[in-house]
C-alpha positions as CSV (number, residue, x, y, z in Angstrom):
1,X,-0.4,-0.1,0.5
2,X,1.0,3.6,-0.9
3,X,2.4,5.7,2.2
4,X,0.6,8.6,2.7
5,X,1.7,11.7,3.7
6,X,5.5,10.4,3.9
7,X,7.7,13.4,4.7
8,X,11.2,13.8,6.8
9,X,11.3,13.2,10.5
10,X,9.1,15.8,12.2
11,X,7.8,15.9,15.9
12,X,4.5,14.8,17.3
13,X,3.4,15.8,21.0
14,X,7.5,15.9,21.5
15,X,8.1,12.7,19.9
16,X,9.7,11.6,16.8
17,X,7.6,10.9,13.4
18,X,7.9,10.3,10.0
19,X,4.5,11.3,8.9
20,X,2.7,14.4,9.3
21,X,-0.8,14.8,9.2
22,X,-2.6,15.3,6.2
23,X,-6.3,17.3,5.9
24,X,-8.9,14.8,6.3
25,X,-12.4,14.9,6.6
26,X,-12.4,11.8,8.6
27,X,-12.1,12.2,12.6
28,X,-8.2,10.8,13.6
29,X,-8.0,7.3,15.1
30,X,-6.0,6.6,18.3
31,X,-5.2,3.2,18.8
32,X,-3.0,1.6,21.7
33,X,0.5,-0.3,21.6
34,X,1.6,-2.2,24.3
35,X,5.3,-2.8,24.8
36,X,7.1,-6.2,24.8
37,X,9.2,-8.3,27.3
38,X,12.3,-7.8,24.7
39,X,13.8,-4.7,23.5
40,X,11.8,-3.0,20.8
41,X,9.3,-5.6,20.6
42,X,5.2,-4.6,20.9
43,X,1.9,-5.4,20.2
44,X,-1.5,-3.8,19.3
45,X,-4.4,-3.8,21.1
46,X,-7.2,-5.9,19.8
47,X,-8.7,-2.6,18.5
48,X,-5.6,-1.7,16.7
49,X,-5.1,-5.0,15.8
50,X,-8.2,-5.4,13.8
51,X,-7.4,-2.2,11.7
52,X,-4.2,-3.4,11.1
53,X,-5.3,-6.4,9.8
54,X,-7.8,-4.6,7.6
55,X,-4.7,-2.6,6.1
56,X,-2.8,-5.6,5.4
57,X,-0.1,-5.0,8.7
58,X,0.6,-1.3,7.4
59,X,0.2,0.0,11.3
60,X,2.5,-2.5,12.6
61,X,4.8,-2.0,9.8
62,X,5.2,1.6,10.2
63,X,5.8,1.6,13.9
64,X,8.5,-0.9,14.0
65,X,10.0,1.4,10.8
66,X,9.5,4.7,13.0
67,X,11.6,4.2,15.8
68,X,11.9,2.7,19.1
69,X,8.6,1.0,20.5
70,X,6.5,3.7,22.4
71,X,6.9,4.2,25.9
72,X,3.9,4.4,28.4
73,X,2.2,8.0,27.6
74,X,4.2,8.7,24.5
75,X,2.7,9.0,21.2
76,X,3.0,8.8,17.6
77,X,1.7,9.6,14.3
78,X,1.2,6.6,11.9
79,X,-0.5,8.6,9.3
80,X,-3.1,7.8,6.8
81,X,-3.9,4.1,6.1
82,X,-7.3,3.5,5.1
83,X,-9.2,5.8,2.7
84,X,-12.2,5.6,5.5
85,X,-10.4,7.0,8.4
86,X,-8.3,9.8,9.1
87,X,-4.7,9.7,10.3
88,X,-3.8,7.2,12.7
89,X,-2.1,8.1,16.1
90,X,-0.9,5.1,18.3
91,X,0.0,6.0,21.8
92,X,1.9,3.8,24.2
93,X,0.5,1.6,26.9
94,X,3.6,0.6,28.2
95,X,4.2,-2.7,30.1
96,X,1.2,-4.9,31.6
97,X,2.1,-4.8,35.1
98,X,1.2,-7.1,38.4
99,X,-0.9,-5.0,40.5
100,X,1.2,-4.3,43.9
101,X,-1.1,-4.1,46.8
102,X,1.9,-2.3,48.3
103,X,1.2,1.0,45.9
104,X,-2.5,1.2,46.6
105,X,-3.1,2.0,42.6
106,X,-4.1,-0.1,39.5
107,X,-0.8,0.9,37.3
108,X,-2.7,-0.4,34.4
109,X,-5.7,1.5,34.5
110,X,-3.6,4.4,35.1
111,X,-1.5,3.5,32.0
112,X,-5.1,3.5,30.3
113,X,-5.9,7.1,31.3
114,X,-2.1,8.3,30.5
115,X,-2.9,6.7,26.7
116,X,-5.9,8.8,26.3
117,X,-4.5,11.7,27.6
118,X,-1.7,11.1,25.0
119,X,-3.7,10.9,22.2
120,X,-5.6,13.6,23.3
121,X,-2.3,15.9,23.5
122,X,-1.3,15.0,20.1
123,X,-4.6,15.9,18.4
124,X,-4.3,19.3,19.6
125,X,-0.8,19.8,18.9
126,X,-1.5,18.3,15.0
127,X,-4.4,20.9,15.1
128,X,-6.6,18.0,14.2
129,X,-10.6,18.9,15.1
130,X,-11.9,15.3,16.1
131,X,-10.5,11.7,16.8
132,X,-11.9,8.6,17.7
133,X,-10.4,6.9,20.5
134,X,-10.6,3.1,20.8
135,X,-11.1,2.2,24.8
136,X,-7.8,0.2,25.3
137,X,-9.5,-2.7,26.7
138,X,-10.6,-0.6,29.9
139,X,-13.2,1.7,28.6
140,X,-14.1,3.6,31.7
141,X,-10.4,4.6,32.4
142,X,-10.2,5.5,28.6
143,X,-13.2,7.9,29.2
144,X,-12.2,9.2,32.7
145,X,-8.5,9.7,30.7
146,X,-9.9,11.8,27.7
147,X,-11.9,13.8,29.8
148,X,-9.8,14.8,32.1
149,X,-6.7,15.8,29.8
150,X,-9.1,17.2,27.2
151,X,-9.9,20.4,30.0
152,X,-8.5,23.5,31.0
153,X,-9.9,26.7,32.6
154,X,-10.1,29.3,30.0
155,X,-13.3,31.3,30.9
156,X,-11.4,34.8,31.3
157,X,-9.3,34.2,28.3
158,X,-10.3,36.0,25.1
159,X,-7.9,34.1,23.2
160,X,-9.7,30.4,23.8
161,X,-7.5,27.8,22.7
162,X,-9.9,24.8,20.5
163,X,-10.3,21.3,22.0
164,X,-10.3,18.4,19.9
165,X,-13.8,16.2,19.9
166,X,-13.4,13.0,21.3
167,X,-15.3,9.9,20.4
168,X,-15.4,6.2,21.1
169,X,-14.1,3.9,18.4
170,X,-16.3,1.1,20.2
171,X,-19.6,2.0,21.5
172,X,-19.6,1.0,25.1
173,X,-21.9,2.3,28.4
174,X,-18.2,2.2,30.1
175,X,-16.7,4.8,28.4
176,X,-19.9,7.0,28.6
177,X,-19.3,6.5,32.4
178,X,-15.9,7.4,32.4
179,X,-16.6,10.5,30.6
180,X,-19.3,11.4,33.1
181,X,-16.5,10.6,35.8
182,X,-13.9,12.5,34.1
183,X,-16.0,16.0,34.0
184,X,-17.6,15.5,37.2
185,X,-13.8,16.3,38.4
186,X,-13.5,18.8,35.7
187,X,-16.5,20.7,37.8
188,X,-14.9,20.5,40.8
189,X,-11.6,22.0,38.6
190,X,-13.5,24.6,37.0
191,X,-15.1,25.9,40.6
192,X,-12.0,25.7,42.3
193,X,-10.5,27.7,39.6
194,X,-12.9,30.4,39.7
195,X,-11.5,34.0,40.9
196,X,-13.2,34.7,44.3
197,X,-14.9,38.2,43.1
198,X,-16.5,35.7,40.6
199,X,-17.5,33.3,43.2
200,X,-18.4,34.7,46.1
201,X,-21.0,32.5,48.7
202,X,-24.4,33.7,46.8
203,X,-22.5,33.3,43.3
204,X,-21.3,29.8,44.3
205,X,-24.8,28.8,45.0
206,X,-25.9,30.3,41.6
207,X,-23.9,28.2,39.7
208,X,-24.3,24.8,41.6
209,X,-28.2,25.9,40.9
210,X,-27.3,25.9,37.2
211,X,-24.8,23.0,36.8
212,X,-27.6,20.9,38.3
213,X,-30.6,21.9,36.7
214,X,-32.5,19.6,35.1
215,X,-31.1,16.7,37.2
216,X,-33.2,14.7,40.3
217,X,-32.0,17.1,43.0
218,X,-33.4,19.2,45.3
219,X,-31.6,22.5,46.2
220,X,-32.4,24.7,49.4
221,X,-30.0,27.8,49.8
222,X,-30.5,29.3,53.6
223,X,-29.4,32.5,54.0
224,X,-27.8,34.4,57.5
225,X,-31.6,34.8,59.2
226,X,-31.6,30.8,58.9
227,X,-28.1,29.9,60.2
228,X,-28.9,32.3,63.3
229,X,-32.3,30.4,63.7
230,X,-30.3,27.1,63.7
231,X,-27.9,28.6,66.3
232,X,-24.8,28.1,64.2
233,X,-22.4,30.7,65.9
234,X,-19.6,28.8,64.8
235,X,-20.1,29.2,61.2
236,X,-21.5,32.9,61.7
237,X,-18.3,33.9,63.5
238,X,-16.0,33.0,60.5
239,X,-18.5,35.4,57.9
240,X,-18.6,38.6,60.4
241,X,-15.5,39.7,58.5
242,X,-16.8,39.7,55.0
243,X,-18.7,41.8,53.2
244,X,-20.2,39.3,51.4
245,X,-23.3,37.4,52.9
246,X,-23.0,33.6,53.9
247,X,-25.0,30.8,52.5
248,X,-25.5,27.3,53.4
249,X,-26.2,25.0,50.8
250,X,-28.5,21.8,51.1
251,X,-29.0,19.6,48.5
252,X,-30.7,16.0,48.3
253,X,-30.8,13.3,45.7
254,X,-32.7,10.0,46.7
255,X,-32.2,7.3,44.2
256,X,-32.2,4.6,46.8
257,X,-35.1,2.9,48.7
258,X,-37.9,5.7,50.2
259,X,-36.6,4.9,53.8
260,X,-33.2,3.9,53.6
261,X,-30.7,6.5,55.6
262,X,-29.0,8.7,53.3
263,X,-25.0,9.0,53.2
264,X,-24.4,12.7,53.9
265,X,-21.4,14.5,52.4
266,X,-20.4,18.0,53.8
267,X,-17.8,20.3,51.9
268,X,-15.6,23.1,53.2
269,X,-17.1,26.5,51.3
270,X,-14.5,28.9,51.9
271,X,-14.5,30.8,48.8
272,X,-11.5,33.2,49.6
273,X,-9.3,32.8,52.8
274,X,-7.5,35.7,53.9
275,X,-6.7,34.0,57.2
276,X,-8.8,36.5,59.0
277,X,-7.3,39.0,61.9
278,X,-4.7,35.9,61.7
279,X,-3.8,36.7,58.4
280,X,-1.8,34.8,56.3
281,X,1.4,35.8,54.1
282,X,0.7,37.4,50.9
283,X,2.8,35.2,48.9
284,X,0.4,32.5,46.9
285,X,-2.7,33.9,48.6
286,X,-4.3,34.1,45.3
287,X,-4.6,29.6,45.5
288,X,-6.8,30.5,48.7
289,X,-9.6,31.1,45.9
290,X,-9.7,27.1,46.0
291,X,-10.1,26.7,49.8
292,X,-13.7,25.7,48.7
293,X,-12.2,22.4,47.0
294,X,-14.1,21.0,49.4
295,X,-17.4,22.2,48.2
296,X,-16.4,21.5,44.6
297,X,-15.9,18.2,44.9
298,X,-18.8,17.0,47.1
299,X,-21.0,19.1,44.1
300,X,-19.4,17.5,41.7
301,X,-19.9,13.8,43.3
302,X,-23.5,14.6,43.7
303,X,-23.9,15.5,39.8
304,X,-22.1,12.4,39.0
305,X,-24.6,10.1,41.3
306,X,-27.4,11.9,39.8
307,X,-26.1,11.5,35.9
308,X,-25.4,7.8,36.8
309,X,-28.5,6.9,38.4
310,X,-26.9,5.7,41.6
311,X,-29.0,3.8,44.2
312,X,-28.5,6.2,47.2
313,X,-29.8,8.6,48.9
314,X,-27.4,11.5,49.2
315,X,-27.5,14.6,51.1
316,X,-25.0,17.2,50.6
317,X,-24.3,19.9,52.6
318,X,-22.1,23.4,51.9
319,X,-21.5,26.2,54.5
320,X,-20.3,29.0,52.1
321,X,-18.3,31.9,53.6
322,X,-15.2,34.3,53.0
323,X,-12.8,34.5,55.6
324,X,-11.9,38.1,56.0
325,X,-10.0,40.7,58.4
326,X,-13.0,43.3,58.8
327,X,-13.9,45.7,61.3
328,X,-16.7,43.0,62.8
329,X,-14.2,39.7,62.1
330,X,-13.3,37.3,65.2
331,X,-10.6,38.3,67.0
332,X,-8.2,35.8,68.6
333,X,-9.4,34.7,72.2
334,X,-12.9,34.8,71.0
335,X,-15.6,32.7,72.5
336,X,-18.6,31.2,70.3
337,X,-21.5,28.8,71.1
338,X,-21.5,25.9,68.1
339,X,-24.7,24.8,66.8
340,X,-24.7,21.2,69.3
341,X,-23.9,23.8,72.6
342,X,-20.2,23.3,72.8
343,X,-18.2,26.5,73.1
344,X,-14.9,27.0,71.1
345,X,-12.3,29.4,72.1
346,X,-10.6,30.8,68.8
347,X,-6.9,31.4,69.0
348,X,-6.4,31.5,65.6
349,X,-8.9,32.8,62.9
350,X,-7.1,30.9,59.9
351,X,-8.3,27.9,61.3
352,X,-11.5,28.4,60.1
353,X,-12.5,25.6,58.0
354,X,-13.2,23.6,61.2
355,X,-15.6,26.4,62.8
356,X,-17.8,26.4,59.6
357,X,-17.4,21.8,59.4
358,X,-18.4,22.0,62.9
359,X,-21.9,23.6,62.5
360,X,-22.7,21.5,59.3
361,X,-21.5,18.3,60.8
362,X,-24.0,18.8,63.8
363,X,-26.8,19.8,61.2
364,X,-25.8,16.4,59.3
365,X,-26.7,14.5,62.8
366,X,-30.8,15.7,62.2
367,X,-30.9,13.3,58.8
368,X,-30.0,10.3,61.1
369,X,-27.4,9.3,58.6
370,X,-26.1,5.8,57.5
371,X,-22.5,7.6,57.3
372,X,-21.2,11.0,57.1
373,X,-18.1,12.2,54.8
374,X,-17.0,15.3,55.3
375,X,-14.2,17.0,52.7
376,X,-12.0,20.0,53.3
377,X,-9.0,22.1,52.2
378,X,-8.1,21.8,55.8
379,X,-4.3,21.8,57.2
380,X,-1.0,22.5,55.6
381,X,0.1,20.1,57.8
382,X,-1.3,17.0,55.8
383,X,0.3,18.4,52.5
384,X,3.8,18.4,55.0
385,X,2.8,14.6,56.4
386,X,1.4,13.2,52.4
387,X,2.4,15.9,49.9
388,X,0.5,15.1,46.9
389,X,0.2,11.6,47.0
390,X,-2.7,10.7,48.7
391,X,-6.0,12.5,50.5
392,X,-5.6,11.8,54.2
393,X,-8.6,10.2,55.5
394,X,-9.6,9.8,59.5
395,X,-12.5,7.2,59.7
396,X,-14.3,6.0,63.1
397,X,-15.3,2.6,61.0
398,X,-12.5,0.3,59.2
399,X,-14.8,-1.1,57.0
400,X,-15.8,2.3,55.6
401,X,-12.8,3.2,54.9
402,X,-11.6,0.0,53.1
403,X,-14.2,0.6,50.8
404,X,-12.8,3.9,50.2
405,X,-9.3,2.8,49.9
406,X,-10.7,0.4,47.4
407,X,-12.3,2.9,45.5
408,X,-9.0,4.9,45.3
409,X,-7.0,2.1,43.8
410,X,-9.5,2.0,41.2
411,X,-10.0,5.6,40.4
412,X,-6.2,6.2,40.7
413,X,-6.9,8.8,43.3
414,X,-5.2,7.2,46.4
415,X,-6.2,7.5,50.0
416,X,-4.2,7.0,53.3
417,X,-5.5,6.6,56.9
418,X,-4.6,9.0,59.5
419,X,-4.9,8.0,63.4
420,X,-7.9,9.4,65.1
421,X,-6.7,8.8,68.6
422,X,-8.2,10.5,71.8
423,X,-4.8,11.7,72.5
424,X,-5.4,14.3,69.8
425,X,-9.2,15.3,71.3
426,X,-6.9,15.8,74.6
427,X,-5.1,18.3,73.2
428,X,-8.5,20.4,71.9
429,X,-9.9,20.5,75.2
430,X,-6.8,22.3,76.7
431,X,-8.9,25.8,76.4
432,X,-8.8,28.4,79.7
433,X,-12.2,29.8,78.3
434,X,-14.1,27.1,76.6
435,X,-14.8,23.9,76.0
436,X,-12.5,23.3,73.1
437,X,-9.9,25.8,71.1
438,X,-10.1,25.3,68.0
439,X,-6.0,24.7,67.4
440,X,-3.7,22.8,69.8
441,X,-1.7,24.3,72.2
442,X,1.0,21.7,71.4
443,X,3.4,21.9,68.4
444,X,2.7,19.0,65.9
445,X,0.2,16.5,64.3
446,X,-2.1,19.5,62.8
447,X,-4.1,17.5,61.0
448,X,-4.5,15.1,63.5
449,X,-5.8,17.5,66.1
450,X,-8.2,19.4,63.4
451,X,-9.7,16.0,62.7
452,X,-9.8,15.3,66.6
453,X,-11.9,18.8,66.8
454,X,-14.2,18.1,64.5
455,X,-15.3,14.7,65.9
456,X,-16.8,16.5,68.6
457,X,-19.4,17.5,66.4
458,X,-20.6,14.5,64.8
459,X,-23.1,11.7,66.4
460,X,-22.7,9.8,63.7
461,X,-20.6,6.5,64.5
462,X,-19.7,6.2,60.7
463,X,-17.6,9.4,60.0
464,X,-15.0,9.9,57.6
465,X,-12.8,13.4,57.0
466,X,-10.9,13.7,53.9
467,X,-8.4,16.5,54.4
468,X,-7.4,17.2,50.8
469,X,-5.0,20.5,51.0
470,X,-2.4,18.5,49.8
471,X,-4.1,17.2,46.5
472,X,-5.8,20.7,46.1
473,X,-3.2,21.4,43.2
474,X,-1.6,19.5,40.1
475,X,2.0,20.4,39.0
476,X,2.9,17.1,37.4
477,X,2.0,14.6,40.0
478,X,-1.1,13.1,38.0
479,X,0.2,13.2,34.3
480,X,-3.2,13.3,32.7
481,X,-4.4,16.4,34.4
482,X,-2.9,19.7,33.5
483,X,-1.5,22.3,35.9
484,X,-4.0,24.1,38.1
485,X,-6.5,23.2,40.7
486,X,-7.0,19.5,40.4
487,X,-10.8,18.6,41.6
488,X,-9.1,15.5,43.4
489,X,-10.3,13.1,44.7
490,X,-13.9,13.4,43.0
491,X,-14.0,10.2,41.4
492,X,-12.5,8.2,44.4
493,X,-15.7,9.7,46.1
494,X,-18.0,8.5,43.5
495,X,-16.8,5.2,43.8
496,X,-17.4,5.0,47.2
497,X,-20.9,5.9,46.7
498,X,-21.3,3.0,44.1
499,X,-20.2,0.5,46.4
500,X,-20.9,1.4,49.8
């Protein structure tokens, strides 16, 4: 067969190719290549082999002639091999790996996500408007990788880069589910990226209502008067310094049995955090637009649950406020009373996330939940402990944590269990003025003492606290996510809902 578009060596997605993409009315085709055990050996996936057989082995021949075997996450333009298809792009899946339980991640699924991302990147760099992607024998992971890698935040840019349209080469409900999971995380990323002046508590509530429109979700937006009636003194103390009024979102999805106890997700919704009177350093303070990452991920999880029709009853609670150093702001040493009647000495106004979560967790008890899970960019200490490798989890139930950990293996977004011991609770009760202090007077274990504080405000026997401060951003840790706010661990939370 005649070689289409044969030219001198060029670069595709930073890698060598002997072909360039010719204009074509047909979408490009993205196929997977797995490395063999021997040097320079490779094999095509089943979908890739079908196309290869259709064109008399031309794809395998060109790959053999064009350089070394494709490595994991790399791409190579093969060119047009059939008149009914656009140019073929091969992407590397690496070698098949045995699952290592100590790693807590399915590396083969991660390879699929990276391969999908390599295909999307190649399309964009070649200027191709669309592509049909095979599922690399794991349609859900392929859909996730395609959706996550084909997103970037461009809302406020005049010159927006076009995104290629991605379709599945093989019809699959798993592919569609993967797209929904990836797009749910993209929603969390979008909310976290929004500048704080464009996503105040009121604007956050409005945007969530728009995003969830048409889904079987009941939404209630509560105001300051309601919070006062509920005696949420801890929550309201954080909002005192801000010109922007607080809001409290209560959202309900009833996909399970009518009388089944709900799962309650609670998300920290500080739409901008200056630290209040205990003000933060100015360096990188702009990142605090994403201090509502907990609110973003629980909202995204709710949307995915409804779109996927999960058979669960889910309530999502989000206290929304700014933390500002205004004239009415809470001062270090002030004492406030939470919804459950416990008093709190606020010695550090920059430990505000736990204050708004305290009242939200107390309110969650009113639903007689099967389980309560809260998510928050809560402490810098968790970033010191775990870096970007995993979300830190504090759990009152080993059984529930095991389900969450298994979800993390499947999603490629790991969690790691942290200690929830009475030792830390005792440190939070050392207050000269109140029942509790919002910070420990003893240095060390900051994420553990924060979790111990939160535990004083839930009566649920099944409670999980996810500290996501360490995974808030992505700067290369996850290859198929671009730089910026990560939206982690949205897909792990949705998987948890599927299997709990």
